[in-house]
Structures are given as structure tokens and as C-alpha cells.
C-alpha positions as CSV (number, residue, x, y, z in Angstrom):
1,M,87.8,75.4,133.7
2,S,88.4,79.1,132.8
3,A,89.8,80.1,129.4
4,I,90.2,83.1,127.2
5,V,90.9,84.0,123.6
6,T,93.9,86.2,124.0
7,D,94.6,89.6,122.4
8,Q,97.5,88.1,120.5
9,F,95.1,85.6,118.9
10,R,92.9,88.5,117.7
11,I,95.9,90.4,116.3
12,F,97.0,87.2,114.6
13,N,93.6,86.7,113.0
14,A,93.5,90.2,111.8
15,G,96.8,89.7,110.1
16,N,95.7,86.5,108.6
17,F,92.6,88.1,107.2
18,V,94.7,90.9,105.5
19,D,97.1,88.3,104.1
20,S,94.2,86.3,102.8
21,V,92.7,89.3,101.0
22,L,96.0,90.2,99.5
23,S,96.8,86.7,98.3
24,D,96.6,86.1,94.6
25,N,94.6,82.9,95.4
26,N,91.6,84.9,96.6
27,S,89.2,87.5,95.5
28,Y,87.3,89.5,98.1
29,Y,84.6,92.0,97.1
30,V,82.5,94.6,98.9
31,F,79.0,94.4,97.6
32,L,75.8,96.4,97.9
33,G,72.4,94.7,97.8
34,L,68.6,94.5,98.4
35,S,66.9,97.4,96.6
36,N,63.5,96.5,98.1
37,P,63.8,95.7,101.8
38,G,60.1,96.3,102.3
39,I,58.0,97.6,99.5
40,D,54.4,96.8,100.4
41,P,53.6,96.1,104.0
42,A,50.9,93.6,103.0
43,I,53.4,91.5,100.9
44,V,56.8,92.0,102.2
45,G,58.5,88.7,101.2
46,F,61.3,86.6,102.5
47,G,64.2,88.5,104.1
48,R,62.3,91.8,104.3
49,T,60.2,93.6,106.8
50,D,57.6,96.4,106.6
51,T,59.5,98.3,109.4
52,W,63.0,98.0,107.8
53,N,63.5,101.7,107.2
54,S,62.6,102.6,110.8
55,S,64.3,99.6,112.4
56,P,66.6,97.5,110.1
57,P,66.6,93.9,111.5
58,A,69.7,92.2,112.7
59,P,71.2,90.0,109.9
60,T,70.5,86.3,110.2
61,D,73.6,84.1,110.0
62,N,72.7,80.8,108.5
63,L,73.2,79.1,105.1
64,Q,69.7,79.9,103.9
65,Y,70.2,83.6,104.4
66,E,73.7,83.5,102.9
67,T,72.2,82.4,99.6
68,Q,69.5,85.1,99.9
69,Y,72.2,87.8,100.4
70,R,73.9,86.6,97.2
71,S,70.6,86.5,95.3
72,T,69.7,90.1,96.2
73,S,73.2,91.5,95.7
74,L,73.5,94.3,93.1
75,F,77.2,94.9,92.3
76,G,80.6,94.5,93.9
77,K,84.1,96.2,94.1
78,K,87.3,94.2,94.6
79,V,89.3,94.8,97.7
80,N,93.0,95.2,97.0
81,S,96.1,96.3,98.8
82,T,95.1,100.0,98.5
83,N,91.7,99.4,100.1
84,I,92.4,97.4,103.3
85,R,94.3,98.4,106.4
86,R,94.6,97.3,110.0
87,V,93.3,100.0,112.3
88,I,93.7,101.0,115.9
89,R,91.7,103.3,118.2
90,K,92.2,107.0,117.5
91,V,93.8,108.7,120.4
92,D,94.4,112.4,119.5
93,W,97.2,114.3,121.3
94,K,95.6,117.3,123.0
95,S,97.4,119.9,125.0
96,N,97.2,119.6,128.8
97,T,95.8,116.1,128.7
98,P,97.2,113.1,130.7
99,Y,98.2,109.9,128.9
100,D,99.1,106.4,130.1
101,M,102.5,105.0,129.4
102,Y,103.3,101.7,127.7
103,R,103.5,98.9,130.2
104,Q,103.3,95.2,129.7
105,D,101.6,94.5,133.1
106,Y,98.3,96.4,133.1
107,S,95.7,94.1,134.5
108,I,92.5,94.1,136.6
109,N,94.8,94.4,139.6
110,N,97.1,97.0,138.1
111,M,94.9,99.4,136.2
112,A,96.2,102.0,133.7
113,P,96.0,105.2,135.8
114,V,94.5,107.5,133.2
115,S,92.2,105.2,131.2
116,K,91.2,103.0,134.2
117,T,91.5,99.9,132.2
118,G,93.1,96.6,132.9
119,R,94.0,96.0,129.3
120,L,97.0,97.6,127.6
121,Y,95.2,98.0,124.2
122,D,92.3,99.9,125.9
123,A,94.7,102.3,127.5
124,N,95.7,105.7,126.0
125,Y,99.4,105.0,125.7
126,Y,99.9,106.2,122.1
127,V,98.8,109.4,120.3
128,V,98.4,110.7,116.8
129,N,99.4,114.3,116.4
130,S,98.1,117.1,114.2
131,D,100.4,116.0,111.4
132,F,99.1,112.4,111.5
133,N,102.3,111.1,113.1
134,V,101.9,108.3,115.6
135,Y,103.9,108.1,118.8
136,V,104.0,105.7,121.8
137,C,104.4,107.1,125.3
138,L,107.3,105.5,127.1
139,D,107.2,107.7,130.2
140,N,104.5,110.0,131.5
141,G,106.3,111.5,134.3
142,S,104.6,109.5,137.1
143,S,107.7,107.3,137.8
144,G,109.4,107.9,141.1
145,Y,106.5,109.4,143.1
146,E,106.0,108.1,146.5
147,G,102.7,106.4,146.9
148,D,100.8,103.5,148.5
149,G,102.4,100.8,146.4
150,T,99.5,100.3,144.1
151,D,101.2,101.7,141.0
152,N,98.3,104.1,140.5
153,Y,100.4,107.2,140.5
154,K,98.5,109.6,138.3
155,P,100.7,111.4,135.6
156,G,100.6,115.1,135.0
157,N,99.3,116.6,131.7
158,S,101.2,116.4,128.5
159,K,102.1,120.0,127.4
160,D,104.3,119.6,124.4
161,E,103.0,118.0,121.2
162,P,105.4,115.4,119.8
163,T,106.3,116.4,116.2
164,F,109.8,114.9,115.7
165,T,110.5,111.9,113.5
166,D,113.9,111.0,115.0
167,L,114.3,107.4,115.9
168,E,115.3,107.7,119.5
169,P,112.7,108.4,122.3
170,S,112.7,112.0,123.3
171,E,110.9,114.7,125.2
172,A,108.6,116.7,122.9
173,G,109.5,120.2,124.1
174,S,110.9,122.3,126.9
175,S,108.1,122.2,129.4
176,N,109.6,119.4,131.4
177,D,106.2,117.7,131.6
178,G,108.0,114.3,132.1
179,Y,106.6,112.8,128.9
180,I,108.9,110.7,126.7
181,W,107.6,109.8,123.2
182,K,108.9,107.4,120.5
183,Y,108.0,108.1,116.9
184,L,106.5,105.0,115.1
185,F,105.0,106.0,111.7
186,S,103.2,108.7,109.7
187,I,99.9,108.1,108.1
188,S,100.1,108.9,104.3
189,P,97.8,111.5,102.8
190,S,96.1,108.8,100.6
191,D,95.3,106.7,103.7
192,I,94.0,109.7,105.5
193,I,91.5,110.4,102.7
194,K,90.3,106.8,102.5
195,F,90.5,105.5,106.0
196,D,90.4,108.4,108.5
197,S,87.5,108.4,110.9
198,T,86.5,109.9,114.2
199,E,87.2,106.5,115.9
200,Y,90.2,104.9,114.2
201,I,93.5,105.5,112.6
202,V,95.2,103.2,110.0
203,V,98.4,101.2,110.4
204,P,100.6,100.5,107.4
205,N,100.4,97.2,105.6
206,N,103.3,94.7,105.5
207,W,105.2,96.4,108.3
208,E,107.5,93.4,108.6
209,T,108.6,93.4,104.9
210,S,107.8,97.0,103.8
211,T,110.6,98.7,101.7
212,N,109.3,102.2,102.6
213,S,112.4,103.9,103.8
214,Q,110.9,105.5,106.9
215,I,109.2,102.2,108.0
216,Q,112.5,100.4,107.4
217,K,114.4,102.8,109.6
218,V,111.9,102.5,112.5
219,R,111.6,98.8,112.2
220,E,115.4,98.2,112.0
221,A,116.1,100.7,114.8
222,G,113.7,98.8,117.0
223,D,115.3,95.5,116.3
224,S,117.1,94.7,119.6
225,S,118.6,91.5,118.2
226,V,120.8,93.8,116.1
227,N,121.0,97.0,118.1
228,F,120.8,95.6,121.7
229,N,118.4,98.5,122.6
230,Q,115.3,96.6,123.7
231,I,114.6,98.1,127.1
232,K,114.0,101.8,127.2
233,T,112.3,102.5,130.6
234,V,112.3,101.4,134.2
235,Y,109.4,102.6,136.2
236,I,110.0,103.5,139.9
237,A,106.9,102.1,141.6
238,D,108.5,102.5,145.0
239,G,111.9,104.1,145.6
240,G,112.3,102.2,148.9
241,K,114.4,103.7,151.7
242,D,117.7,103.5,153.6
243,Y,119.7,102.6,150.5
244,I,123.3,103.8,150.2
245,N,123.4,107.2,148.4
246,Q,125.3,106.9,145.1
247,T,125.1,106.6,141.4
248,V,126.1,103.2,140.0
249,T,125.6,101.4,136.7
250,V,124.1,98.0,137.4
251,D,122.9,95.0,135.4
252,I,119.4,94.3,134.3
253,L,118.8,90.7,135.4
254,G,116.3,88.4,133.8
255,D,116.0,86.1,130.8
256,G,117.7,88.5,128.4
257,T,121.2,89.8,128.1
258,G,123.2,93.0,127.9
259,G,120.8,95.3,129.7
260,K,122.3,97.9,132.0
261,A,121.0,100.9,133.9
262,S,122.4,103.9,135.8
263,V,120.7,104.0,139.2
264,T,120.8,107.1,141.5
265,T,119.8,107.2,145.1
266,S,119.3,110.3,147.3
267,N,118.4,110.4,150.9
268,G,118.2,106.6,150.8
269,V,115.6,106.5,148.1
270,V,116.0,105.4,144.4
271,T,115.3,108.7,142.5
272,S,116.5,107.9,139.0
273,V,117.0,104.9,136.8
274,I,118.4,105.6,133.3
275,I,118.9,102.9,130.8
276,T,122.5,102.8,129.4
277,A,122.2,99.6,127.4
278,G,118.8,98.1,126.4
279,G,120.0,94.6,125.8
280,T,118.0,92.0,124.0
281,G,115.8,89.0,124.6
282,Y,114.1,90.1,127.8
283,T,110.6,88.9,128.7
284,Y,111.1,90.1,132.2
285,G,113.7,92.1,134.1
286,M,115.0,92.9,137.5
287,I,117.3,95.7,138.5
288,D,120.3,94.5,140.5
289,L,120.4,96.8,143.6
290,K,122.8,94.7,145.7
291,A,125.4,97.5,145.5
292,F,122.9,99.9,147.2
293,Q,121.9,97.5,150.0
294,P,123.3,98.4,153.5
295,T,124.6,95.5,155.6
296,D,121.5,95.8,157.7
297,F,119.1,95.9,154.8
298,I,115.5,95.4,155.8
299,P,113.2,93.7,153.1
300,A,110.3,95.9,154.1
301,D,112.3,99.0,152.9
302,A,113.0,97.5,149.4
303,A,112.4,99.5,146.2
304,R,110.1,98.2,143.5
305,L,111.5,98.9,140.1
306,I,109.4,97.8,137.1
307,V,111.4,97.0,134.0
308,I,109.2,97.9,131.0
309,I,109.4,95.2,128.4
310,P,108.6,96.3,124.8
311,P,106.7,94.1,122.4
312,S,108.7,91.5,120.4
313,R,112.3,92.7,120.0
314,G,111.8,96.4,120.8
315,H,109.6,99.5,120.3
316,G,108.8,99.9,116.6
317,Y,109.9,96.4,115.5
318,D,106.3,95.0,115.5
319,I,103.7,97.8,115.6
320,Y,100.8,95.4,115.2
321,K,101.6,93.8,118.5
322,E,102.7,97.1,120.1
323,L,99.5,98.9,119.2
324,G,97.0,96.0,119.4
325,A,96.0,96.0,115.7
326,D,93.1,93.6,116.0
327,R,90.7,95.4,113.7
328,V,90.7,95.7,109.9
329,L,89.1,98.5,107.8
330,V,87.9,97.6,104.3
331,Y,87.2,100.5,101.9
332,A,85.3,100.6,98.7
333,R,84.0,103.5,96.5
334,F,81.0,103.2,94.2
335,D,80.4,106.0,91.8
336,D,79.2,106.7,88.2
337,S,82.5,105.8,86.6
338,T,81.1,102.4,85.3
339,K,77.8,101.0,84.2
340,D,78.3,98.2,86.7
341,F,77.2,100.7,89.4
342,P,73.9,102.2,88.1
343,T,73.2,105.7,89.6
344,D,69.5,105.1,90.2
345,A,70.0,101.9,92.3
346,K,68.8,101.6,95.9
347,F,70.4,99.4,98.5
348,A,69.8,98.3,102.1
349,Q,72.6,95.8,102.6
350,V,76.4,96.1,102.6
351,G,78.5,92.9,102.6
352,I,81.8,91.3,101.8
353,I,82.0,88.1,99.7
354,K,84.9,85.8,99.2
355,N,85.7,84.0,95.9
356,P,82.5,84.2,93.9
357,A,82.8,82.1,90.7
358,T,82.4,83.4,87.1
359,S,79.0,83.1,85.6
360,T,80.3,80.7,82.9
361,S,82.3,78.3,85.1
362,I,81.4,77.5,88.7
363,G,84.9,76.2,89.4
364,V,86.7,79.4,88.3
365,T,87.0,82.3,90.8
366,Y,86.0,85.7,89.4
367,T,89.0,88.0,89.5
368,G,87.8,91.3,87.9
369,T,88.1,94.6,89.7
370,E,84.3,95.0,89.8
371,Y,81.2,93.1,88.8
372,S,77.5,93.4,88.3
373,S,75.6,90.6,89.9
374,L,72.4,91.6,88.1
375,G,70.7,90.1,85.1
376,A,70.0,92.7,82.4
377,I,67.4,93.3,79.7
378,K,67.9,95.6,76.7
379,F,64.9,97.7,75.4
380,D,64.8,100.2,72.6
381,P,64.8,103.5,74.7
382,D,63.1,105.4,71.8
383,N,60.1,103.0,71.9
384,F,59.8,102.4,75.7
385,T,56.4,103.6,76.9
386,D,56.6,102.5,80.6
387,S,59.6,104.4,81.8
388,A,57.5,106.7,84.0
389,S,56.1,103.6,85.8
390,I,59.4,102.0,86.6
391,I,60.0,102.0,90.3
392,I,63.2,100.5,91.7
393,G,62.3,97.4,93.7
394,T,59.0,96.7,92.0
395,K,58.1,93.5,90.1
396,I,58.3,92.8,86.4
397,T,56.8,89.7,84.7
398,Q,56.8,88.0,81.3
399,T,54.5,85.3,80.2
400,K,56.6,83.1,78.0
401,T,55.7,81.1,74.9
402,N,55.1,77.9,76.9
403,G,52.9,79.7,79.5
404,D,55.5,79.9,82.2
405,V,55.8,83.3,84.0
406,A,59.3,84.9,84.5
407,K,59.4,87.2,87.5
408,A,62.0,89.6,88.8
409,Y,62.6,92.8,90.8
410,V,63.8,95.9,89.1
411,A,67.2,97.1,90.3
412,S,67.9,99.8,87.8
413,Y,66.7,101.4,84.5
414,D,68.9,103.5,82.3
415,S,66.6,105.6,80.0
416,D,69.6,106.6,77.8
417,T,70.6,103.0,76.9
418,G,67.4,101.2,77.5
419,V,69.1,98.7,79.9
420,L,67.0,97.4,82.8
421,K,68.8,95.4,85.5
422,Y,67.0,92.9,87.8
423,Y,67.4,90.1,90.3
424,Q,65.3,87.1,91.2
425,D,65.2,85.9,94.8
426,R,63.1,83.4,96.8
427,S,60.6,86.0,97.9
428,L,59.1,85.9,94.4
429,Y,58.5,82.2,94.8
430,Y,57.8,81.5,98.4
431,N,54.2,81.8,99.8
432,Q,53.5,85.5,99.7
433,T,51.4,85.4,102.8
434,T,53.7,83.5,105.1
435,S,57.0,84.3,103.3
436,D,58.1,80.7,103.6
437,Q,57.6,77.3,102.1
438,T,53.9,76.9,103.1
439,D,51.9,75.4,100.3
440,Y,49.7,77.8,98.3
441,V,47.3,77.9,95.4
442,G,49.3,78.2,92.2
443,V,52.5,76.7,93.6
444,S,53.0,74.4,90.6
445,S,53.8,77.3,88.3
446,D,54.5,80.2,90.6
447,A,57.3,78.5,92.7
448,K,59.6,77.9,89.7
449,V,62.5,80.2,88.9
450,I,61.9,81.1,85.2
451,P,64.4,82.9,83.0
452,F,63.3,85.7,80.7
453,E,62.8,84.9,77.0
454,T,63.9,86.7,73.9
455,G,61.6,87.3,71.0
456,T,58.1,88.7,70.8
457,K,56.8,88.1,74.3
458,A,56.4,91.5,76.1
459,L,57.2,92.3,79.7
460,N,54.7,93.7,82.1
461,F,55.6,96.4,84.7
462,A,53.8,96.9,88.0
463,G,51.7,100.0,87.4
464,G,52.5,100.1,83.6
465,S,50.6,99.2,80.5
466,P,50.3,95.4,80.3
467,G,52.1,93.6,77.5
468,E,53.7,96.6,75.8
469,E,57.4,96.4,76.3
470,Q,59.4,94.0,74.1
471,I,63.0,93.0,74.5
472,Q,65.2,94.5,71.8
473,D,67.1,92.2,69.5
474,F,70.5,93.4,70.5
475,T,73.8,91.6,70.8
476,G,77.0,93.2,72.1
477,I,78.5,95.1,74.9
478,T,78.4,98.7,73.5
479,T,75.6,100.8,72.2
480,T,75.4,104.3,70.7
481,V,73.6,107.1,72.4
482,G,73.5,110.1,70.2
483,T,77.1,110.3,68.9
484,K,78.6,108.6,72.0
485,E,79.5,105.0,72.3
486,I,78.6,103.6,75.7
487,N,80.1,100.5,77.3
488,L,77.2,98.6,79.0
489,G,79.5,96.6,81.3
490,V,77.9,93.3,80.4
491,S,77.6,91.4,77.1
492,F,74.1,91.0,75.7
493,T,72.8,88.2,73.5
494,K,69.5,89.0,71.8
495,G,68.7,91.6,74.4
496,L,69.5,89.5,77.5
497,A,72.7,89.5,79.7
498,D,73.6,87.3,82.6
499,P,75.3,88.5,85.8
500,E,79.1,88.5,85.7
501,I,79.3,86.2,88.7
502,N,77.6,82.9,89.6
503,K,75.3,84.1,92.4
504,T,75.1,80.6,94.0
505,T,78.9,80.8,94.8
506,G,81.1,82.6,97.2
507,D,81.2,82.9,101.0
508,V,79.4,85.9,102.5
509,I,81.7,86.8,105.4
510,Y,80.1,90.1,106.4
511,I,76.6,91.5,106.1
512,D,75.1,94.7,107.4
513,N,71.4,95.7,107.2
514,R,70.9,99.5,106.8
515,K,68.1,101.9,106.1
516,I,67.5,102.1,102.4
517,V,69.9,104.3,100.5
518,T,68.9,105.9,97.2
519,R,71.6,106.7,94.7
520,D,71.6,109.6,92.2
521,D,73.9,110.6,89.3
522,R,76.1,112.8,91.5
523,Q,76.4,110.4,94.4
524,K,79.5,108.5,95.5
525,E,79.3,105.8,98.2
526,D,82.4,105.6,100.3
527,I,81.9,102.3,102.2
528,K,84.1,101.7,105.3
529,I,83.7,98.4,107.0
530,I,85.4,97.8,110.4
531,L,86.0,94.1,111.1
532,E,87.0,93.3,114.7
533,F,88.7,90.1,115.5
């Protein structure tokens, strides 16, 4: 039995995802992670490879790795209504270029003539102009040409750039190139800055309910249940022959009502079909040509007129369906505006997590605009001797009073505040030779996840002087550097701070492995994630 997942299901899922992100019941975050994807080829560790930077591995999608992605995450930025948009393929208008027209019947047996695709949403039937206005092509001038009956009449080139924002379909200029365009929407400057790319353009959120005046005008003008203007175009696939020469207004038959068209025949051929009333409720249409049929009408001479059915209730009423908006772009910016995003961090993973819990209550979803998922240790920066030996991604250890050894990887060190941030993942505790749960000498002590301890027990840094760096007895969320008070982003108790989220919670719904990126104090990461449904 053959089956498919339809385009409309994908569009529906894209919309559901956006709605889920914007719901007050959920918190979605873009996060960066994994500062050491492969430090030492001899001891790489779980979830890492010694060839990561030359060939990042494909992410593994299972529950074990989901917990690992959370463990090695560094920090996150909340996704809100200003940072998520549905997107469509970017089709730029270019002078002297042919475009497909909107048709509901493209298929493997009826290919779009320009794009050579059997799928409407892969056809170039809409454009974005130089002012970032978006138009759908309702006619490309190919209608009415005699051909072989295959509907593959190739249109001419578009010569006039559409620039108008009127609500009715129109030619774009005076070249008579045969193109009819309908204005749909304009991309806002803020969306251009955040979301524009070489491949995609953004579609406004909440089209169905938006109170933006321009969107309302387009949406309401396209609502054929109110304006009875659903059908805009009839395509003459075959003008037939031996019809009675005349111009008559006839009904558009089908499952809708109110549609009418003015049909003109010349030399027995249908040469023009102009919509005089678009009607409403059509999912298919037939032009009533009985008035043109001679008494000796021969079926083999019949015209074939394709009534073009817009999406939903008319062009502009539902642009998600009209333009095939089955992709979503999520945007996040990480910069030096907060201590949650340390400037010296490195990362090799980008992800999206849904509904992580707060660090203090596993049943309460974290709702802040950003978070640090790193533990933190406060040192006295004036008495820190190992700062030169700190390398992001290397290991730190502390032998505690009871003999246990706490281990972690360095994620960041701020020499001004003396704050070191770290994470602990299973690569520190698995067998270092096999990177898995194989038994090894020392497993009794080395396989336990041990927290750091306040007090007199010093920390050791890989490559540093052993046993010299002691945790500062510091409690609070701010510290003074010179004459400036600095907010540290997390609250310390006796020199230690927990992550702001519980790293065992949340659903990782997207993960991308990348070559390692090193941040600096002038760097801003603009993260753009395309999700295709």
C-alpha cells in the first residue's frame, strides 16, 4: 500500500511548532555546548572524536546522547516571538527571467514549465523584490498559446519588477510581458536583519490574527467568503477550434458559487478568459462554453480551460498554505552583554532544548530569558597563580577532605572576577581507553560524580602548579572590580554556584555538531537554525 506525508501536514506541523514555542506553557532555548570535542587524540572521551575539527560527526539520536548534550551544554537564550519565523525559499525577482505561475495542479504528469518540478512549493511562482515585498505570480503570459496539449507552454521573461502594494492583482509595468502579480506582504527591516539569508525569506507570524494594518488589508481582501473574489485566473491550455465567434459572460461551474468569466473567441478559438466575478467556495471549476458550441460540435475540437483555484478562500487569505511555509527559522544572539555568555568560551554544538527545569525544583520549568548551564567556582583573582595555564576544555580536579576526587572540564575563566565555569559529563567517569562502561582499575573511586568542596582543599589544573588554587570564601551575585560592581549572573555560596537549570531535564529537540568555535571579547554569535517539517 502506497502512502505519503502531505505538504499540508508539514505546513501544519510547522505552525504547531511555532504555536508551541510562543505558548506561555513552554520555554524553548537555543543553547551552545561542548567546549572540548576532542582535546587529546589519545584520550578523547565519550561523545568526542580526535577528527572532530576536520570532520564533525553526525549527531547520535538516542536517550543516552540526549543526556550527554545536556551535560556538556554551556548556556542558552530563550526563543520568543521576535526570534522565530516561518520561512520559505528565497526567489528573487530578476529582470528578463521567466517565472512559473500559481497553479493547484502541478504534478509529475504536469510539471511547472520553468522550474521543471511536479510540486507547487518547489516551483518559482512567487518573488521577493528589491524592496523586500513579496508577490505571487497569477499569470506569466503563457496562457492561450497553441501547443501539444501537455500544458508545458513556456512563459516569456518578466521585464517589469513588481513594486506596487495595491490589493488587486496587476501588471507591474508597461512592457506587456504578460505577467500579473498579486502583492502579499512586506518583510520588516527588523526581520531582514535577523532572518534574511541567501536561501530563505521570512513570513510574518500570526497571519490569521495579526492586527498589523497592512496584513489585515491583504488577509481581508483575500477572504472570498466576504468579497466573493476567490478565482482570479483561468488558464487557456487549449483554445479549441470551430467555436462560435463572440464575447459572452458565462458561469464558472463546480462546487463553488458566484463565479463568472467573460470569454472571447476569435477564428473559432478561445483567445481570452477574463474573470468578472471570482465567487467563493470552489475547489474545482469548469467554464460553461455551451453558448459557444456549434450545433455540430465535435468533442475532439474542445477547448481545455484550467480554472486556477487559490489556496483556502482566496489569494492572501492564508499565506502559509499559499507559499508552502513548512520550514521554521529560529534566531538567537550570544554576545558580551551578560556574564551568562563568557567571551572566552568555545563551543562545537548548537541545539534547542524544550522546558528545562530550574536547578532548585525539578518540577518547575525555567522561564528566564537566558541561562548558564555551568557550575561556577570563585577564586581571588589577585592571588590566582595558574591563570596562564588555564586552557578551555582541559580538566581540573580537587581531592576532597574524604579523599574523593572531584573532576570537571573548564568552560571559561574570567581573570577580572576570578570566576571559573565548568561542566561534568560522563567522559570523565567512563573508561578512558574505550570511552564506555568497560571495567577499569580505579573504577570504585573514579566513576563517581563528585561535587567540588568549599574550604581549604585546593584545585589542580592540568599543566598548572599542583595544589595551589583555593576557592574564595565568597557569597553573593555581585563583586567589585576596581570601582565597578559586576553582576556575575549566578549566585555563589562560599565560592560555589550551581547551574541555573537542572541539566537532567528538558527535551533536546535539535542538535548540530560543528567545528569548534572560539569566542572573543568582540565576538557576537548570530545563530540561525532552519527546521524543516
